[in-house]
Phi, psi and omega in degrees: 000323179296326180287322182296318184290321177303318183294316181295315179305313179296318179300314181298321174298316177296321180292330180284320185282329185302314178297324176297319179293327174296322175291327181287335182281332190295308179298329177297315183292323179290324175294323181293338179285334178286311184216080183300339185265003180125200177299147174295164181299323180294320180296320175304316181296320178295323179295325180297325175076014181279331193209135172275104188283352177277350178282124186257114179267318175236106187287159183288142181095001182270139176264143182235126180232135176186203181152177179228153181214143182210151177205135176216143184222159178208152174214130184239134178231098187054048185272148179235133180227098190049250185270356174270120187240163175050051181275119167243108184205164172205166182169178184204164176219130185232142178206134180221140182215095182280160179220143174222136181212162177225139181272105180282331178219167175301126179067022178224124187234132172247137181197197181223140170242134182234142187228127170230135178221156179212133182221139184225129178225127176233123182240116179274324177197159180183148185223137175250115188245126179237110179094193188274178179294326181280309183250004181279180179254134184225118175245142179231151179228120184265332182202129175209137183222134174221131179225131177225139171241135180224148185207143185203159175225141184222133172273125183240149173229127184232131173243129181270146184234097180296145176273086183069231178254020181285128187259359182252328187231137172203164175267158173206154178245129178241128176247142183218142173243113194243138170238130189208174180212169181210162177223138182222147170225130178241144171211145184205161176061174179219117006295156189294128170252127191233150175226131172252134185226134170231157187190170175217162184211152175230133182216152175234124181222162179237129188221094172283160185202186179229134178235137175230127176277125180274323178226188185288341182240337186258132179230148170253134183224152180220136180219158182219135180286127186240345180207142178192151178233138183209147179224130185231133174227129185230145177234131178248144179240113180254108179060024178063021181238308177252147175235154175208166182226151172218137180234136179215145174231151179218140173236120195230117175234049182214167182285126184259095183301329185287346184255014181289128181242133170241129184207176185234136182226153182240128181252103191244000000 
């Protein structure tokens, strides 16, 4: 009788529990049809806790105008720099980079950046002294001239990352595809030996940065290149007699201190 009672009790519990398991499995199956691989991408962002994706930092439909500009000049008169003496030179470097963009979606901007640069270096004289006057090495330069023009256009994609619900400061990541060209002129010695160079370049870069609004429409931003791919081809004509070509490629996965940019932009 004891065995019969236990068998009846187990069958009764099974009859009660089976429907309960069936009701529990139905919501899980329906949830799996929406995202069988797990949470959606937006939900994963929320769980990560890095950014409130519902917060709008740059609203859809906003135009952005901005850019950077820099200028430097130098002049040396009998200047000594370590082992280089009697330097007489002058020159300058100029660069301007306007930017225009449009927010296709909240916190996402597509745009164009244009860059023009010009640099000039003229060295009238200079001496390189290694060792003493009798047994040392002495190199002199009586004339050197270098002029360079560079120009490029870049398509950019920028994603803003709000810092919580802060409306004044945010991070951003900028990706750019750049096409550009350059022209160079070199001249040295007497009689003059000259070289003329033209070339073009293609590059893909990633530049994260930080933006801070000073007013409701004006912002100051800084970015730095951390990754890039580039290819450059240049052709040289030396004294209209000899010609040469150079090709170079670069893959960079480190912080490039020479690409740090500081600029001002207007959000209208």
